[in-house]
Gaussian input, Z-matrix of N, CA and C with variables (Angstrom, degrees):
# hf/3-21g

backbone

0 1
 N
 C     1     B1
 C     2     B2     1     A1
 N     3     B3     2     A2     1     D1
 C     4     B4     3     A3     2     D2
 C     5     B5     4     A4     3     D3
 N     6     B6     5     A5     4     D4
 C     7     B7     6     A6     5     D5
 C     8     B8     7     A7     6     D6
 N     9     B9     8     A8     7     D7
 C    10    B10     9     A9     8     D8
 C    11    B11    10    A10     9     D9
 N    12    B12    11    A11    10    D10
 C    13    B13    12    A12    11    D11
 C    14    B14    13    A13    12    D12
 N    15    B15    14    A14    13    D13
 C    16    B16    15    A15    14    D14
 C    17    B17    16    A16    15    D15
 N    18    B18    17    A17    16    D16
 C    19    B19    18    A18    17    D17
 C    20    B20    19    A19    18    D18
 N    21    B21    20    A20    19    D19
 C    22    B22    21    A21    20    D20
 C    23    B23    22    A22    21    D21
 N    24    B24    23    A23    22    D22
 C    25    B25    24    A24    23    D23
 C    26    B26    25    A25    24    D24
 N    27    B27    26    A26    25    D25
 C    28    B28    27    A27    26    D26
 C    29    B29    28    A28    27    D27
 N    30    B30    29    A29    28    D28
 C    31    B31    30    A30    29    D29
 C    32    B32    31    A31    30    D30
 N    33    B33    32    A32    31    D31
 C    34    B34    33    A33    32    D32
 C    35    B35    34    A34    33    D33
 N    36    B36    35    A35    34    D34
 C    37    B37    36    A36    35    D35
 C    38    B38    37    A37    36    D36
 N    39    B39    38    A38    37    D37
 C    40    B40    39    A39    38    D38
 C    41    B41    40    A40    39    D39
 N    42    B42    41    A41    40    D40
 C    43    B43    42    A42    41    D41
 C    44    B44    43    A43    42    D42
 N    45    B45    44    A44    43    D43
 C    46    B46    45    A45    44    D44
 C    47    B47    46    A46    45    D45
 N    48    B48    47    A47    46    D46
 C    49    B49    48    A48    47    D47
 C    50    B50    49    A49    48    D48
 N    51    B51    50    A50    49    D49
 C    52    B52    51    A51    50    D50
 C    53    B53    52    A52    51    D51
 N    54    B54    53    A53    52    D52
 C    55    B55    54    A54    53    D53
 C    56    B56    55    A55    54    D54
 N    57    B57    56    A56    55    D55
 C    58    B58    57    A57    56    D56
 C    59    B59    58    A58    57    D57
 N    60    B60    59    A59    58    D58
 C    61    B61    60    A60    59    D59
 C    62    B62    61    A61    60    D60
 N    63    B63    62    A62    61    D61
 C    64    B64    63    A63    62    D62
 C    65    B65    64    A64    63    D63
 N    66    B66    65    A65    64    D64
 C    67    B67    66    A66    65    D65
 C    68    B68    67    A67    66    D66
 N    69    B69    68    A68    67    D67
 C    70    B70    69    A69    68    D68
 C    71    B71    70    A70    69    D69
 N    72    B72    71    A71    70    D70
 C    73    B73    72    A72    71    D71
 C    74    B74    73    A73    72    D72
 N    75    B75    74    A74    73    D73
 C    76    B76    75    A75    74    D74
 C    77    B77    76    A76    75    D75
 N    78    B78    77    A77    76    D76
 C    79    B79    78    A78    77    D77
 C    80    B80    79    A79    78    D78
 N    81    B81    80    A80    79    D79
 C    82    B82    81    A81    80    D80
 C    83    B83    82    A82    81    D81
 N    84    B84    83    A83    82    D82
 C    85    B85    84    A84    83    D83
 C    86    B86    85    A85    84    D84
 N    87    B87    86    A86    85    D85
 C    88    B88    87    A87    86    D86
 C    89    B89    88    A88    87    D87
 N    90    B90    89    A89    88    D88
 C    91    B91    90    A90    89    D89
 C    92    B92    91    A91    90    D90
 N    93    B93    92    A92    91    D91
 C    94    B94    93    A93    92    D92
 C    95    B95    94    A94    93    D93
 N    96    B96    95    A95    94    D94
 C    97    B97    96    A96    95    D95
 C    98    B98    97    A97    96    D96
 N    99    B99    98    A98    97    D97
 C   100   B100    99    A99    98    D98
 C   101   B101   100   A100    99    D99
 N   102   B102   101   A101   100   D100
 C   103   B103   102   A102   101   D101
 C   104   B104   103   A103   102   D102
 N   105   B105   104   A104   103   D103
 C   106   B106   105   A105   104   D104
 C   107   B107   106   A106   105   D105
 N   108   B108   107   A107   106   D106
 C   109   B109   108   A108   107   D107
 C   110   B110   109   A109   108   D108
 N   111   B111   110   A110   109   D109
 C   112   B112   111   A111   110   D110
 C   113   B113   112   A112   111   D111
 N   114   B114   113   A113   112   D112
 C   115   B115   114   A114   113   D113
 C   116   B116   115   A115   114   D114
 N   117   B117   116   A116   115   D115
 C   118   B118   117   A117   116   D116
 C   119   B119   118   A118   117   D117
 N   120   B120   119   A119   118   D118
 C   121   B121   120   A120   119   D119
 C   122   B122   121   A121   120   D120
 N   123   B123   122   A122   121   D121
 C   124   B124   123   A123   122   D122
 C   125   B125   124   A124   123   D123
 N   126   B126   125   A125   124   D124
 C   127   B127   126   A126   125   D125
 C   128   B128   127   A127   126   D126
 N   129   B129   128   A128   127   D127
 C   130   B130   129   A129   128   D128
 C   131   B131   130   A130   129   D129
 N   132   B132   131   A131   130   D130
 C   133   B133   132   A132   131   D131
 C   134   B134   133   A133   132   D132
 N   135   B135   134   A134   133   D133
 C   136   B136   135   A135   134   D134
 C   137   B137   136   A136   135   D135
 N   138   B138   137   A137   136   D136
 C   139   B139   138   A138   137   D137
 C   140   B140   139   A139   138   D138
 N   141   B141   140   A140   139   D139
 C   142   B142   141   A141   140   D140
 C   143   B143   142   A142   141   D141
 N   144   B144   143   A143   142   D142
 C   145   B145   144   A144   143   D143
 C   146   B146   145   A145   144   D144
 N   147   B147   146   A146   145   D145
 C   148   B148   147   A147   146   D146
 C   149   B149   148   A148   147   D147
 N   150   B150   149   A149   148   D148
 C   151   B151   150   A150   149   D149
 C   152   B152   151   A151   150   D150
 N   153   B153   152   A152   151   D151
 C   154   B154   153   A153   152   D152
 C   155   B155   154   A154   153   D153
 N   156   B156   155   A155   154   D154
 C   157   B157   156   A156   155   D155
 C   158   B158   157   A157   156   D156
 N   159   B159   158   A158   157   D157
 C   160   B160   159   A159   158   D158
 C   161   B161   160   A160   159   D159
 N   162   B162   161   A161   160   D160
 C   163   B163   162   A162   161   D161
 C   164   B164   163   A163   162   D162
 N   165   B165   164   A164   163   D163
 C   166   B166   165   A165   164   D164
 C   167   B167   166   A166   165   D165
 N   168   B168   167   A167   166   D166
 C   169   B169   168   A168   167   D167
 C   170   B170   169   A169   168   D168
 N   171   B171   170   A170   169   D169
 C   172   B172   171   A171   170   D170
 C   173   B173   172   A172   171   D171
 N   174   B174   173   A173   172   D172
 C   175   B175   174   A174   173   D173
 C   176   B176   175   A175   174   D174
 N   177   B177   176   A176   175   D175
 C   178   B178   177   A177   176   D176
 C   179   B179   178   A178   177   D177
 N   180   B180   179   A179   178   D178
 C   181   B181   180   A180   179   D179
 C   182   B182   181   A181   180   D180
 N   183   B183   182   A182   181   D181
 C   184   B184   183   A183   182   D182
 C   185   B185   184   A184   183   D183
 N   186   B186   185   A185   184   D184
 C   187   B187   186   A186   185   D185
 C   188   B188   187   A187   186   D186
 N   189   B189   188   A188   187   D187
 C   190   B190   189   A189   188   D188
 C   191   B191   190   A190   189   D189
 N   192   B192   191   A191   190   D190
 C   193   B193   192   A192   191   D191
 C   194   B194   193   A193   192   D192
 N   195   B195   194   A194   193   D193
 C   196   B196   195   A195   194   D194
 C   197   B197   196   A196   195   D195
 N   198   B198   197   A197   196   D196
 C   199   B199   198   A198   197   D197
 C   200   B200   199   A199   198   D198
 N   201   B201   200   A200   199   D199
 C   202   B202   201   A201   200   D200
 C   203   B203   202   A202   201   D201
 N   204   B204   203   A203   202   D202
 C   205   B205   204   A204   203   D203
 C   206   B206   205   A205   204   D204
 N   207   B207   206   A206   205   D205
 C   208   B208   207   A207   206   D206
 C   209   B209   208   A208   207   D207
 N   210   B210   209   A209   208   D208
 C   211   B211   210   A210   209   D209
 C   212   B212   211   A211   210   D210
 N   213   B213   212   A212   211   D211
 C   214   B214   213   A213   212   D212
 C   215   B215   214   A214   213   D213
 N   216   B216   215   A215   214   D214
 C   217   B217   216   A216   215   D215
 C   218   B218   217   A217   216   D216
 N   219   B219   218   A218   217   D217
 C   220   B220   219   A219   218   D218
 C   221   B221   220   A220   219   D219
 N   222   B222   221   A221   220   D220
 C   223   B223   222   A222   221   D221
 C   224   B224   223   A223   222   D222
 N   225   B225   224   A224   223   D223
 C   226   B226   225   A225   224   D224
 C   227   B227   226   A226   225   D225

   B1=1.4294
   B2=1.4972
   B3=1.3346
   B4=1.4703
   B5=1.4865
   B6=1.3062
   B7=1.4852
   B8=1.5221
   B9=1.2804
   B10=1.4529
   B11=1.5354
   B12=1.3110
   B13=1.4658
   B14=1.4924
   B15=1.3269
   B16=1.4898
   B17=1.4863
   B18=1.3566
   B19=1.4302
   B20=1.4790
   B21=1.3686
   B22=1.4192
   B23=1.5395
   B24=1.3223
   B25=1.4512
   B26=1.5395
   B27=1.3454
   B28=1.4378
   B29=1.4773
   B30=1.3765
   B31=1.4591
   B32=1.5304
   B33=1.3312
   B34=1.4783
   B35=1.5522
   B36=1.3516
   B37=1.4410
   B38=1.5807
   B39=1.2977
   B40=1.4398
   B41=1.5108
   B42=1.3432
   B43=1.4917
   B44=1.5709
   B45=1.3392
   B46=1.4563
   B47=1.5234
   B48=1.3362
   B49=1.4683
   B50=1.5315
   B51=1.3356
   B52=1.4304
   B53=1.5243
   B54=1.3480
   B55=1.4375
   B56=1.5049
   B57=1.3381
   B58=1.4859
   B59=1.5690
   B60=1.2965
   B61=1.4583
   B62=1.5202
   B63=1.3645
   B64=1.4501
   B65=1.5205
   B66=1.2891
   B67=1.4657
   B68=1.5519
   B69=1.3708
   B70=1.4549
   B71=1.5570
   B72=1.2958
   B73=1.4575
   B74=1.5246
   B75=1.3053
   B76=1.5122
   B77=1.5468
   B78=1.2922
   B79=1.4313
   B80=1.5072
   B81=1.2950
   B82=1.4654
   B83=1.5766
   B84=1.2942
   B85=1.5096
   B86=1.5898
   B87=1.3320
   B88=1.4409
   B89=1.5528
   B90=1.3196
   B91=1.4761
   B92=1.4960
   B93=1.3771
   B94=1.4520
   B95=1.5093
   B96=1.3682
   B97=1.4260
   B98=1.5457
   B99=1.3178
   B100=1.4882
   B101=1.4953
   B102=1.3646
   B103=1.4838
   B104=1.4661
   B105=1.3220
   B106=1.4603
   B107=1.5351
   B108=1.3114
   B109=1.4920
   B110=1.5186
   B111=1.3424
   B112=1.4764
   B113=1.5214
   B114=1.3505
   B115=1.4815
   B116=1.5419
   B117=1.2863
   B118=1.4833
   B119=1.5235
   B120=1.3389
   B121=1.4181
   B122=1.5412
   B123=1.3816
   B124=1.4552
   B125=1.5155
   B126=1.3771
   B127=1.4328
   B128=1.5028
   B129=1.3279
   B130=1.4511
   B131=1.5096
   B132=1.3592
   B133=1.4351
   B134=1.5454
   B135=1.3199
   B136=1.4964
   B137=1.5076
   B138=1.3752
   B139=1.4120
   B140=1.5879
   B141=1.3292
   B142=1.5056
   B143=1.5100
   B144=1.3400
   B145=1.4671
   B146=1.5585
   B147=1.2928
   B148=1.4272
   B149=1.5641
   B150=1.2907
   B151=1.4989
   B152=1.5343
   B153=1.3106
   B154=1.4806
   B155=1.5391
   B156=1.2584
   B157=1.4762
   B158=1.4801
   B159=1.2852
   B160=1.4772
   B161=1.4986
   B162=1.3164
   B163=1.4883
   B164=1.5789
   B165=1.3322
   B166=1.4979
   B167=1.5477
   B168=1.2913
   B169=1.5022
   B170=1.5135
   B171=1.2965
   B172=1.4649
   B173=1.5274
   B174=1.2898
   B175=1.4350
   B176=1.5517
   B177=1.2938
   B178=1.4731
   B179=1.5401
   B180=1.3309
   B181=1.4491
   B182=1.4911
   B183=1.3333
   B184=1.4718
   B185=1.4979
   B186=1.2813
   B187=1.4757
   B188=1.5022
   B189=1.3530
   B190=1.4324
   B191=1.5638
   B192=1.3715
   B193=1.4757
   B194=1.5474
   B195=1.3294
   B196=1.4633
   B197=1.4799
   B198=1.3124
   B199=1.4427
   B200=1.5105
   B201=1.3034
   B202=1.5007
   B203=1.5243
   B204=1.3330
   B205=1.4581
   B206=1.5324
   B207=1.3200
   B208=1.4537
   B209=1.5355
   B210=1.3458
   B211=1.4912
   B212=1.4725
   B213=1.3573
   B214=1.4574
   B215=1.5067
   B216=1.3130
   B217=1.4756
   B218=1.5242
   B219=1.3303
   B220=1.4329
   B221=1.5420
   B222=1.3009
   B223=1.4517
   B224=1.4888
   B225=1.3419
   B226=1.4982
   B227=1.5198
   A1=112.19
   A2=119.49
   A3=121.57
   A4=111.14
   A5=120.07
   A6=124.07
   A7=107.58
   A8=119.36
   A9=122.91
   A10=110.14
   A11=115.99
   A12=121.76
   A13=110.72
   A14=115.82
   A15=119.50
   A16=110.76
   A17=118.63
   A18=121.69
   A19=111.10
   A20=119.58
   A21=122.09
   A22=111.90
   A23=118.24
   A24=122.32
   A25=116.49
   A26=114.17
   A27=117.30
   A28=112.02
   A29=115.93
   A30=121.77
   A31=105.91
   A32=115.12
   A33=118.02
   A34=108.90
   A35=114.85
   A36=121.13
   A37=105.97
   A38=115.66
   A39=119.19
   A40=108.74
   A41=115.04
   A42=120.94
   A43=110.62
   A44=115.08
   A45=120.43
   A46=108.42
   A47=114.32
   A48=121.14
   A49=112.77
   A50=117.11
   A51=119.97
   A52=112.70
   A53=117.46
   A54=123.51
   A55=108.09
   A56=114.29
   A57=120.27
   A58=109.17
   A59=115.22
   A60=119.12
   A61=108.30
   A62=116.01
   A63=121.75
   A64=112.78
   A65=115.54
   A66=120.70
   A67=110.30
   A68=116.85
   A69=121.09
   A70=108.85
   A71=115.93
   A72=119.41
   A73=109.01
   A74=117.94
   A75=120.07
   A76=109.30
   A77=118.55
   A78=122.28
   A79=113.21
   A80=117.78
   A81=123.93
   A82=107.62
   A83=113.99
   A84=121.64
   A85=109.58
   A86=113.88
   A87=119.43
   A88=112.39
   A89=116.24
   A90=121.06
   A91=115.96
   A92=117.94
   A93=121.40
   A94=113.74
   A95=115.98
   A96=119.50
   A97=107.67
   A98=115.76
   A99=122.32
   A100=106.33
   A101=112.65
   A102=118.39
   A103=109.90
   A104=116.03
   A105=121.76
   A106=106.65
   A107=115.01
   A108=117.68
   A109=114.94
   A110=114.11
   A111=117.38
   A112=106.37
   A113=119.86
   A114=119.74
   A115=112.55
   A116=112.55
   A117=117.11
   A118=109.04
   A119=115.25
   A120=120.64
   A121=112.00
   A122=113.76
   A123=117.51
   A124=116.19
   A125=114.83
   A126=119.77
   A127=113.90
   A128=116.32
   A129=121.91
   A130=112.13
   A131=115.35
   A132=120.00
   A133=111.32
   A134=116.11
   A135=120.54
   A136=111.71
   A137=115.30
   A138=118.75
   A139=110.85
   A140=114.68
   A141=121.49
   A142=107.81
   A143=118.32
   A144=122.25
   A145=110.71
   A146=117.16
   A147=121.13
   A148=111.09
   A149=116.10
   A150=119.76
   A151=108.90
   A152=114.51
   A153=115.79
   A154=110.01
   A155=115.30
   A156=122.01
   A157=110.96
   A158=118.50
   A159=120.77
   A160=107.26
   A161=116.14
   A162=120.29
   A163=105.04
   A164=111.32
   A165=118.10
   A166=107.76
   A167=115.12
   A168=120.03
   A169=106.69
   A170=113.21
   A171=119.02
   A172=110.09
   A173=118.36
   A174=119.51
   A175=107.28
   A176=112.98
   A177=118.04
   A178=109.84
   A179=117.39
   A180=119.57
   A181=112.55
   A182=116.20
   A183=120.02
   A184=110.08
   A185=118.44
   A186=120.53
   A187=111.44
   A188=118.34
   A189=122.57
   A190=111.49
   A191=114.13
   A192=118.07
   A193=110.84
   A194=115.10
   A195=119.83
   A196=113.06
   A197=117.37
   A198=122.72
   A199=111.77
   A200=116.12
   A201=122.21
   A202=109.44
   A203=116.51
   A204=120.96
   A205=108.57
   A206=117.81
   A207=120.43
   A208=112.27
   A209=115.55
   A210=118.32
   A211=111.95
   A212=115.41
   A213=120.51
   A214=111.93
   A215=116.89
   A216=121.34
   A217=111.71
   A218=116.68
   A219=120.20
   A220=111.55
   A221=119.71
   A222=125.76
   A223=110.71
   A224=118.37
   A225=119.80
   A226=114.19
   D1=-16.26
   D2=179.41
   D3=-63.00
   D4=-43.44
   D5=-177.48
   D6=-65.83
   D7=-40.33
   D8=-178.92
   D9=-65.35
   D10=-38.83
   D11=178.46
   D12=-65.13
   D13=-40.36
   D14=176.40
   D15=-58.97
   D16=-46.90
   D17=-179.58
   D18=-61.25
   D19=-30.88
   D20=178.04
   D21=-82.01
   D22=1.31
   D23=175.90
   D24=84.58
   D25=19.57
   D26=179.87
   D27=-91.90
   D28=156.53
   D29=176.02
   D30=-76.03
   D31=130.48
   D32=-176.09
   D33=-127.52
   D34=133.56
   D35=170.18
   D36=-116.59
   D37=111.45
   D38=176.26
   D39=-83.66
   D40=133.29
   D41=176.87
   D42=-112.80
   D43=18.30
   D44=-177.94
   D45=-55.58
   D46=130.76
   D47=-175.58
   D48=-87.81
   D49=-23.85
   D50=-174.96
   D51=-86.18
   D52=-170.72
   D53=175.67
   D54=-65.64
   D55=132.21
   D56=-175.73
   D57=-73.61
   D58=140.94
   D59=174.05
   D60=-70.79
   D61=160.16
   D62=-179.47
   D63=-55.17
   D64=-41.58
   D65=-175.51
   D66=-68.07
   D67=-37.50
   D68=179.57
   D69=-68.55
   D70=-40.97
   D71=178.66
   D72=-63.83
   D73=-39.13
   D74=179.67
   D75=-66.70
   D76=-43.36
   D77=178.54
   D78=-62.61
   D79=-34.98
   D80=179.43
   D81=-73.95
   D82=-45.37
   D83=-177.82
   D84=-60.56
   D85=-38.04
   D86=-176.74
   D87=-84.81
   D88=-6.25
   D89=176.65
   D90=87.04
   D91=16.86
   D92=178.03
   D93=-87.42
   D94=-18.85
   D95=-176.01
   D96=-147.77
   D97=152.57
   D98=177.69
   D99=-107.29
   D100=157.53
   D101=175.46
   D102=-136.62
   D103=127.10
   D104=179.84
   D105=-156.12
   D106=114.49
   D107=-175.29
   D108=-72.42
   D109=-15.93
   D110=-179.80
   D111=-144.45
   D112=69.41
   D113=-177.38
   D114=-70.42
   D115=139.80
   D116=174.91
   D117=-89.10
   D118=167.63
   D119=178.93
   D120=-58.69
   D121=-42.09
   D122=176.21
   D123=-60.88
   D124=-40.71
   D125=175.60
   D126=-59.39
   D127=-44.36
   D128=178.64
   D129=-63.82
   D130=-46.71
   D131=179.82
   D132=-61.24
   D133=-36.95
   D134=177.81
   D135=-62.48
   D136=-41.15
   D137=-178.57
   D138=-69.60
   D139=-39.70
   D140=-178.98
   D141=-63.56
   D142=-42.12
   D143=-174.10
   D144=-78.45
   D145=-18.96
   D146=-175.19
   D147=-57.85
   D148=116.24
   D149=-176.79
   D150=-77.69
   D151=-44.62
   D152=179.89
   D153=-83.11
   D154=111.61
   D155=-179.88
   D156=-135.93
   D157=124.84
   D158=-176.43
   D159=-73.60
   D160=112.80
   D161=-178.42
   D162=-91.13
   D163=142.78
   D164=178.32
   D165=-70.16
   D166=128.88
   D167=174.81
   D168=-121.60
   D169=137.65
   D170=175.45
   D171=-63.45
   D172=132.96
   D173=176.31
   D174=-151.65
   D175=162.55
   D176=179.14
   D177=-62.93
   D178=-39.66
   D179=-179.15
   D180=-62.47
   D181=-41.66
   D182=179.08
   D183=-69.53
   D184=-42.90
   D185=177.41
   D186=-59.01
   D187=-44.77
   D188=179.61
   D189=-62.35
   D190=-38.62
   D191=176.61
   D192=-58.11
   D193=-50.96
   D194=-179.93
   D195=-61.86
   D196=-40.66
   D197=179.25
   D198=-63.18
   D199=-46.44
   D200=178.68
   D201=-63.78
   D202=-39.60
   D203=-178.75
   D204=-63.84
   D205=-44.72
   D206=177.88
   D207=-62.42
   D208=-40.00
   D209=176.21
   D210=-58.55
   D211=-47.89
   D212=-178.74
   D213=-60.15
   D214=-38.55
   D215=179.28
   D216=-67.33
   D217=-36.27
   D218=-179.40
   D219=-73.84
   D220=-31.88
   D221=-178.85
   D222=-75.83
   D223=-38.12
   D224=-176.70
   D225=-83.64

């Protein structure tokens, strides 16, 4: 549900304990999602209060990235 929330423009903190999927790593690297396996109350409040938050916007570049990623997964 984290990826869906990102697409809807929500602030997301992933607490996933395992190895991150490529798409999650990309979203974190681009600043659309945060990752913390053990977030403190202060960390969560900081994210909630953060006014500047990079919202996911649909674009051709992003669509092409996802499309190429899916192709690579199907080929391997």
